[in-house]
mmCIF file of the N, C-alpha and C atoms, coordinates in Angstrom:
data_MODEL
# 
_entry.id   MODEL 
# 
loop_
_atom_site.group_PDB 
_atom_site.id 
_atom_site.type_symbol 
_atom_site.label_atom_id 
_atom_site.label_alt_id 
_atom_site.label_comp_id 
_atom_site.label_asym_id 
_atom_site.label_entity_id 
_atom_site.label_seq_id 
_atom_site.pdbx_PDB_ins_code 
_atom_site.Cartn_x 
_atom_site.Cartn_y 
_atom_site.Cartn_z 
_atom_site.occupancy 
_atom_site.B_iso_or_equiv 
_atom_site.pdbx_formal_charge 
_atom_site.auth_seq_id 
_atom_site.auth_comp_id 
_atom_site.auth_asym_id 
_atom_site.auth_atom_id 
_atom_site.pdbx_PDB_model_num 
ATOM 1   N N  . MET A 1 1  ? 3.885   -8.944  -10.803 1.00 0.00 ? 1  MET A N  1 
ATOM 2   C CA . MET A 1 1  ? 3.780   -10.132 -10.001 1.00 0.00 ? 1  MET A CA 1 
ATOM 3   C C  . MET A 1 1  ? 2.353   -10.190 -9.451  1.00 0.00 ? 1  MET A C  1 
ATOM 4   N N  . THR A 1 2  ? 1.806   -11.343 -9.379  1.00 0.00 ? 2  THR A N  1 
ATOM 5   C CA . THR A 1 2  ? 0.493   -11.568 -8.794  1.00 0.00 ? 2  THR A CA 1 
ATOM 6   C C  . THR A 1 2  ? 0.633   -12.591 -7.680  1.00 0.00 ? 2  THR A C  1 
ATOM 7   N N  . VAL A 1 3  ? 0.068   -12.259 -6.516  1.00 0.00 ? 3  VAL A N  1 
ATOM 8   C CA . VAL A 1 3  ? 0.100   -13.186 -5.384  1.00 0.00 ? 3  VAL A CA 1 
ATOM 9   C C  . VAL A 1 3  ? -1.252  -13.181 -4.687  1.00 0.00 ? 3  VAL A C  1 
ATOM 10  N N  . ASP A 1 4  ? -1.577  -14.277 -4.052  1.00 0.00 ? 4  ASP A N  1 
ATOM 11  C CA . ASP A 1 4  ? -2.777  -14.385 -3.225  1.00 0.00 ? 4  ASP A CA 1 
ATOM 12  C C  . ASP A 1 4  ? -2.314  -14.536 -1.784  1.00 0.00 ? 4  ASP A C  1 
ATOM 13  N N  . VAL A 1 5  ? -2.623  -13.522 -0.980  1.00 0.00 ? 5  VAL A N  1 
ATOM 14  C CA . VAL A 1 5  ? -2.224  -13.546 0.427   1.00 0.00 ? 5  VAL A CA 1 
ATOM 15  C C  . VAL A 1 5  ? -3.348  -12.972 1.277   1.00 0.00 ? 5  VAL A C  1 
ATOM 16  N N  . GLU A 1 6  ? -3.258  -13.224 2.573   1.00 0.00 ? 6  GLU A N  1 
ATOM 17  C CA . GLU A 1 6  ? -4.241  -12.689 3.509   1.00 0.00 ? 6  GLU A CA 1 
ATOM 18  C C  . GLU A 1 6  ? -3.996  -11.192 3.699   1.00 0.00 ? 6  GLU A C  1 
ATOM 19  N N  . HIS A 1 7  ? -5.065  -10.430 3.759   1.00 0.00 ? 7  HIS A N  1 
ATOM 20  C CA . HIS A 1 7  ? -5.002  -8.980  3.941   1.00 0.00 ? 7  HIS A CA 1 
ATOM 21  C C  . HIS A 1 7  ? -4.749  -8.676  5.413   1.00 0.00 ? 7  HIS A C  1 
ATOM 22  N N  . THR A 1 8  ? -3.501  -8.339  5.760   1.00 0.00 ? 8  THR A N  1 
ATOM 23  C CA . THR A 1 8  ? -3.122  -8.077  7.148   1.00 0.00 ? 8  THR A CA 1 
ATOM 24  C C  . THR A 1 8  ? -2.345  -6.768  7.235   1.00 0.00 ? 8  THR A C  1 
ATOM 25  N N  . GLU A 1 9  ? -2.133  -6.299  8.454   1.00 0.00 ? 9  GLU A N  1 
ATOM 26  C CA . GLU A 1 9  ? -1.302  -5.112  8.661   1.00 0.00 ? 9  GLU A CA 1 
ATOM 27  C C  . GLU A 1 9  ? 0.130   -5.387  8.204   1.00 0.00 ? 9  GLU A C  1 
ATOM 28  N N  . GLU A 1 10 ? 0.590   -6.615  8.389   1.00 0.00 ? 10 GLU A N  1 
ATOM 29  C CA . GLU A 1 10 ? 1.937   -6.977  7.936   1.00 0.00 ? 10 GLU A CA 1 
ATOM 30  C C  . GLU A 1 10 ? 2.045   -6.870  6.416   1.00 0.00 ? 10 GLU A C  1 
ATOM 31  N N  . LEU A 1 11 ? 1.007   -7.255  5.703   1.00 0.00 ? 11 LEU A N  1 
ATOM 32  C CA . LEU A 1 11 ? 1.004   -7.129  4.248   1.00 0.00 ? 11 LEU A CA 1 
ATOM 33  C C  . LEU A 1 11 ? 1.117   -5.661  3.851   1.00 0.00 ? 11 LEU A C  1 
ATOM 34  N N  . LYS A 1 12 ? 0.331   -4.792  4.512   1.00 0.00 ? 12 LYS A N  1 
ATOM 35  C CA . LYS A 1 12 ? 0.410   -3.360  4.203   1.00 0.00 ? 12 LYS A CA 1 
ATOM 36  C C  . LYS A 1 12 ? 1.813   -2.829  4.471   1.00 0.00 ? 12 LYS A C  1 
ATOM 37  N N  . TRP A 1 13 ? 2.411   -3.217  5.588   1.00 0.00 ? 13 TRP A N  1 
ATOM 38  C CA . TRP A 1 13 ? 3.765   -2.796  5.927   1.00 0.00 ? 13 TRP A CA 1 
ATOM 39  C C  . TRP A 1 13 ? 4.755   -3.255  4.847   1.00 0.00 ? 13 TRP A C  1 
ATOM 40  N N  . TRP A 1 14 ? 4.609   -4.482  4.395   1.00 0.00 ? 14 TRP A N  1 
ATOM 41  C CA . TRP A 1 14 ? 5.489   -5.049  3.380   1.00 0.00 ? 14 TRP A CA 1 
ATOM 42  C C  . TRP A 1 14 ? 5.354   -4.277  2.069   1.00 0.00 ? 14 TRP A C  1 
ATOM 43  N N  . ILE A 1 15 ? 4.128   -4.010  1.653   1.00 0.00 ? 15 ILE A N  1 
ATOM 44  C CA . ILE A 1 15 ? 3.893   -3.263  0.407   1.00 0.00 ? 15 ILE A CA 1 
ATOM 45  C C  . ILE A 1 15 ? 4.474   -1.855  0.514   1.00 0.00 ? 15 ILE A C  1 
ATOM 46  N N  . LEU A 1 16 ? 4.212   -1.182  1.636   1.00 0.00 ? 16 LEU A N  1 
ATOM 47  C CA . LEU A 1 16 ? 4.709   0.184   1.814   1.00 0.00 ? 16 LEU A CA 1 
ATOM 48  C C  . LEU A 1 16 ? 6.236   0.228   1.814   1.00 0.00 ? 16 LEU A C  1 
ATOM 49  N N  . GLY A 1 17 ? 6.875   -0.865  2.163   1.00 0.00 ? 17 GLY A N  1 
ATOM 50  C CA . GLY A 1 17 ? 8.329   -0.944  2.155   1.00 0.00 ? 17 GLY A CA 1 
ATOM 51  C C  . GLY A 1 17 ? 8.929   -0.797  0.762   1.00 0.00 ? 17 GLY A C  1 
ATOM 52  N N  . PHE A 1 18 ? 8.141   -1.038  -0.266  1.00 0.00 ? 18 PHE A N  1 
ATOM 53  C CA . PHE A 1 18 ? 8.623   -0.895  -1.633  1.00 0.00 ? 18 PHE A CA 1 
ATOM 54  C C  . PHE A 1 18 ? 8.546   0.542   -2.132  1.00 0.00 ? 18 PHE A C  1 
ATOM 55  N N  . GLY A 1 19 ? 7.874   1.402   -1.371  1.00 0.00 ? 19 GLY A N  1 
ATOM 56  C CA . GLY A 1 19 ? 7.772   2.810   -1.757  1.00 0.00 ? 19 GLY A CA 1 
ATOM 57  C C  . GLY A 1 19 ? 7.148   2.977   -3.132  1.00 0.00 ? 19 GLY A C  1 
ATOM 58  N N  . ALA A 1 20 ? 7.768   3.808   -3.951  1.00 0.00 ? 20 ALA A N  1 
ATOM 59  C CA . ALA A 1 20 ? 7.244   4.131   -5.282  1.00 0.00 ? 20 ALA A CA 1 
ATOM 60  C C  . ALA A 1 20 ? 7.509   3.031   -6.309  1.00 0.00 ? 20 ALA A C  1 
ATOM 61  N N  . LYS A 1 21 ? 8.133   1.954   -5.901  1.00 0.00 ? 21 LYS A N  1 
ATOM 62  C CA . LYS A 1 21 ? 8.492   0.884   -6.833  1.00 0.00 ? 21 LYS A CA 1 
ATOM 63  C C  . LYS A 1 21 ? 7.386   -0.130  -7.066  1.00 0.00 ? 21 LYS A C  1 
ATOM 64  N N  . VAL A 1 22 ? 6.233   0.067   -6.414  1.00 0.00 ? 22 VAL A N  1 
ATOM 65  C CA . VAL A 1 22 ? 5.163   -0.919  -6.509  1.00 0.00 ? 22 VAL A CA 1 
ATOM 66  C C  . VAL A 1 22 ? 3.811   -0.219  -6.588  1.00 0.00 ? 22 VAL A C  1 
ATOM 67  N N  . ALA A 1 23 ? 2.872   -0.853  -7.234  1.00 0.00 ? 23 ALA A N  1 
ATOM 68  C CA . ALA A 1 23 ? 1.492   -0.357  -7.288  1.00 0.00 ? 23 ALA A CA 1 
ATOM 69  C C  . ALA A 1 23 ? 0.549   -1.510  -6.998  1.00 0.00 ? 23 ALA A C  1 
ATOM 70  N N  . VAL A 1 24 ? -0.376  -1.272  -6.084  1.00 0.00 ? 24 VAL A N  1 
ATOM 71  C CA . VAL A 1 24 ? -1.402  -2.268  -5.777  1.00 0.00 ? 24 VAL A CA 1 
ATOM 72  C C  . VAL A 1 24 ? -2.538  -2.044  -6.778  1.00 0.00 ? 24 VAL A C  1 
ATOM 73  N N  . LEU A 1 25 ? -2.834  -3.042  -7.558  1.00 0.00 ? 25 LEU A N  1 
ATOM 74  C CA . LEU A 1 25 ? -3.893  -2.941  -8.567  1.00 0.00 ? 25 LEU A CA 1 
ATOM 75  C C  . LEU A 1 25 ? -5.227  -3.463  -8.061  1.00 0.00 ? 25 LEU A C  1 
ATOM 76  N N  . ALA A 1 26 ? -5.184  -4.448  -7.187  1.00 0.00 ? 26 ALA A N  1 
ATOM 77  C CA . ALA A 1 26 ? -6.409  -5.043  -6.652  1.00 0.00 ? 26 ALA A CA 1 
ATOM 78  C C  . ALA A 1 26 ? -6.043  -5.793  -5.388  1.00 0.00 ? 26 ALA A C  1 
ATOM 79  N N  . PRO A 1 27 ? -6.956  -5.969  -4.496  1.00 0.00 ? 27 PRO A N  1 
ATOM 80  C CA . PRO A 1 27 ? -8.331  -5.487  -4.520  1.00 0.00 ? 27 PRO A CA 1 
ATOM 81  C C  . PRO A 1 27 ? -8.382  -3.976  -4.259  1.00 0.00 ? 27 PRO A C  1 
ATOM 82  N N  . ALA A 1 28 ? -9.467  -3.377  -4.659  1.00 0.00 ? 28 ALA A N  1 
ATOM 83  C CA . ALA A 1 28 ? -9.623  -1.926  -4.531  1.00 0.00 ? 28 ALA A CA 1 
ATOM 84  C C  . ALA A 1 28 ? -9.517  -1.476  -3.075  1.00 0.00 ? 28 ALA A C  1 
ATOM 85  N N  . SER A 1 29 ? -10.011 -2.274  -2.144  1.00 0.00 ? 29 SER A N  1 
ATOM 86  C CA . SER A 1 29 ? -9.952  -1.888  -0.725  1.00 0.00 ? 29 SER A CA 1 
ATOM 87  C C  . SER A 1 29 ? -8.514  -1.770  -0.238  1.00 0.00 ? 29 SER A C  1 
ATOM 88  N N  . LEU A 1 30 ? -7.658  -2.693  -0.639  1.00 0.00 ? 30 LEU A N  1 
ATOM 89  C CA . LEU A 1 30 ? -6.247  -2.627  -0.254  1.00 0.00 ? 30 LEU A CA 1 
ATOM 90  C C  . LEU A 1 30 ? -5.574  -1.460  -0.959  1.00 0.00 ? 30 LEU A C  1 
ATOM 91  N N  . ARG A 1 31 ? -5.875  -1.274  -2.218  1.00 0.00 ? 31 ARG A N  1 
ATOM 92  C CA . ARG A 1 31 ? -5.321  -0.145  -2.972  1.00 0.00 ? 31 ARG A CA 1 
ATOM 93  C C  . ARG A 1 31 ? -5.680  1.172   -2.274  1.00 0.00 ? 31 ARG A C  1 
ATOM 94  N N  . ASP A 1 32 ? -6.920  1.308   -1.834  1.00 0.00 ? 32 ASP A N  1 
ATOM 95  C CA . ASP A 1 32 ? -7.364  2.523   -1.148  1.00 0.00 ? 32 ASP A CA 1 
ATOM 96  C C  . ASP A 1 32 ? -6.630  2.721   0.174   1.00 0.00 ? 32 ASP A C  1 
ATOM 97  N N  . GLU A 1 33 ? -6.416  1.649   0.908   1.00 0.00 ? 33 GLU A N  1 
ATOM 98  C CA . GLU A 1 33 ? -5.700  1.745   2.184   1.00 0.00 ? 33 GLU A CA 1 
ATOM 99  C C  . GLU A 1 33 ? -4.257  2.190   1.977   1.00 0.00 ? 33 GLU A C  1 
ATOM 100 N N  . ILE A 1 34 ? -3.605  1.612   0.981   1.00 0.00 ? 34 ILE A N  1 
ATOM 101 C CA . ILE A 1 34 ? -2.218  1.989   0.688   1.00 0.00 ? 34 ILE A CA 1 
ATOM 102 C C  . ILE A 1 34 ? -2.152  3.442   0.241   1.00 0.00 ? 34 ILE A C  1 
ATOM 103 N N  . LYS A 1 35 ? -3.092  3.845   -0.609  1.00 0.00 ? 35 LYS A N  1 
ATOM 104 C CA . LYS A 1 35 ? -3.136  5.232   -1.078  1.00 0.00 ? 35 LYS A CA 1 
ATOM 105 C C  . LYS A 1 35 ? -3.316  6.184   0.091   1.00 0.00 ? 35 LYS A C  1 
ATOM 106 N N  . ALA A 1 36 ? -4.192  5.855   1.029   1.00 0.00 ? 36 ALA A N  1 
ATOM 107 C CA . ALA A 1 36 ? -4.424  6.705   2.193   1.00 0.00 ? 36 ALA A CA 1 
ATOM 108 C C  . ALA A 1 36 ? -3.150  6.856   3.028   1.00 0.00 ? 36 ALA A C  1 
ATOM 109 N N  . GLU A 1 37 ? -2.425  5.769   3.211   1.00 0.00 ? 37 GLU A N  1 
ATOM 110 C CA . GLU A 1 37 ? -1.162  5.829   3.954   1.00 0.00 ? 37 GLU A CA 1 
ATOM 111 C C  . GLU A 1 37 ? -0.164  6.745   3.253   1.00 0.00 ? 37 GLU A C  1 
ATOM 112 N N  . LEU A 1 38 ? -0.069  6.597   1.936   1.00 0.00 ? 38 LEU A N  1 
ATOM 113 C CA . LEU A 1 38 ? 0.883   7.414   1.183   1.00 0.00 ? 38 LEU A CA 1 
ATOM 114 C C  . LEU A 1 38 ? 0.458   8.880   1.142   1.00 0.00 ? 38 LEU A C  1 
ATOM 115 N N  . ASP A 1 39 ? -0.836  9.130   1.042   1.00 0.00 ? 39 ASP A N  1 
ATOM 116 C CA . ASP A 1 39 ? -1.335  10.510  1.082   1.00 0.00 ? 39 ASP A CA 1 
ATOM 117 C C  . ASP A 1 39 ? -0.967  11.173  2.406   1.00 0.00 ? 39 ASP A C  1 
ATOM 118 N N  . THR A 1 40 ? -1.090  10.432  3.500   1.00 0.00 ? 40 THR A N  1 
ATOM 119 C CA . THR A 1 40 ? -0.733  10.957  4.819   1.00 0.00 ? 40 THR A CA 1 
ATOM 120 C C  . THR A 1 40 ? 0.760   11.267  4.883   1.00 0.00 ? 40 THR A C  1 
ATOM 121 N N  . ALA A 1 41 ? 1.569   10.397  4.313   1.00 0.00 ? 41 ALA A N  1 
ATOM 122 C CA . ALA A 1 41 ? 3.014   10.629  4.299   1.00 0.00 ? 41 ALA A CA 1 
ATOM 123 C C  . ALA A 1 41 ? 3.351   11.893  3.509   1.00 0.00 ? 41 ALA A C  1 
ATOM 124 N N  . VAL A 1 42 ? 2.706   12.093  2.386   1.00 0.00 ? 42 VAL A N  1 
ATOM 125 C CA . VAL A 1 42 ? 2.954   13.287  1.575   1.00 0.00 ? 42 VAL A CA 1 
ATOM 126 C C  . VAL A 1 42 ? 2.641   14.540  2.375   1.00 0.00 ? 42 VAL A C  1 
ATOM 127 N N  . LEU A 1 43 ? 1.534   14.528  3.102   1.00 0.00 ? 43 LEU A N  1 
ATOM 128 C CA . LEU A 1 43 ? 1.168   15.696  3.915   1.00 0.00 ? 43 LEU A CA 1 
ATOM 129 C C  . LEU A 1 43 ? 2.224   16.024  4.965   1.00 0.00 ? 43 LEU A C  1 
ATOM 130 N N  . ARG A 1 44 ? 2.889   15.024  5.487   1.00 0.00 ? 44 ARG A N  1 
ATOM 131 C CA . ARG A 1 44 ? 3.933   15.244  6.493   1.00 0.00 ? 44 ARG A CA 1 
ATOM 132 C C  . ARG A 1 44 ? 5.147   15.943  5.901   1.00 0.00 ? 44 ARG A C  1 
ATOM 133 N N  . TYR A 1 45 ? 5.362   15.818  4.614   1.00 0.00 ? 45 TYR A N  1 
ATOM 134 C CA . TYR A 1 45 ? 6.536   16.391  3.978   1.00 0.00 ? 45 TYR A CA 1 
ATOM 135 C C  . TYR A 1 45 ? 6.261   17.728  3.307   1.00 0.00 ? 45 TYR A C  1 
ATOM 136 N N  . ARG A 1 46 ? 5.044   18.238  3.411   1.00 0.00 ? 46 ARG A N  1 
ATOM 137 C CA . ARG A 1 46 ? 4.732   19.530  2.813   1.00 0.00 ? 46 ARG A CA 1 
ATOM 138 C C  . ARG A 1 46 ? 5.099   20.647  3.729   1.00 0.00 ? 46 ARG A C  1 
# 
């Protein structure tokens, strides 16, 4: 799916709600932010 939306904290929350079922392909800045959030979550479970 491709969508054009404003880059907000709510958008990040919405994307993270999909867990491993979704991948952000672009923009790279949003992809990096989501990756950082998920990396932090992984560290909490180690």
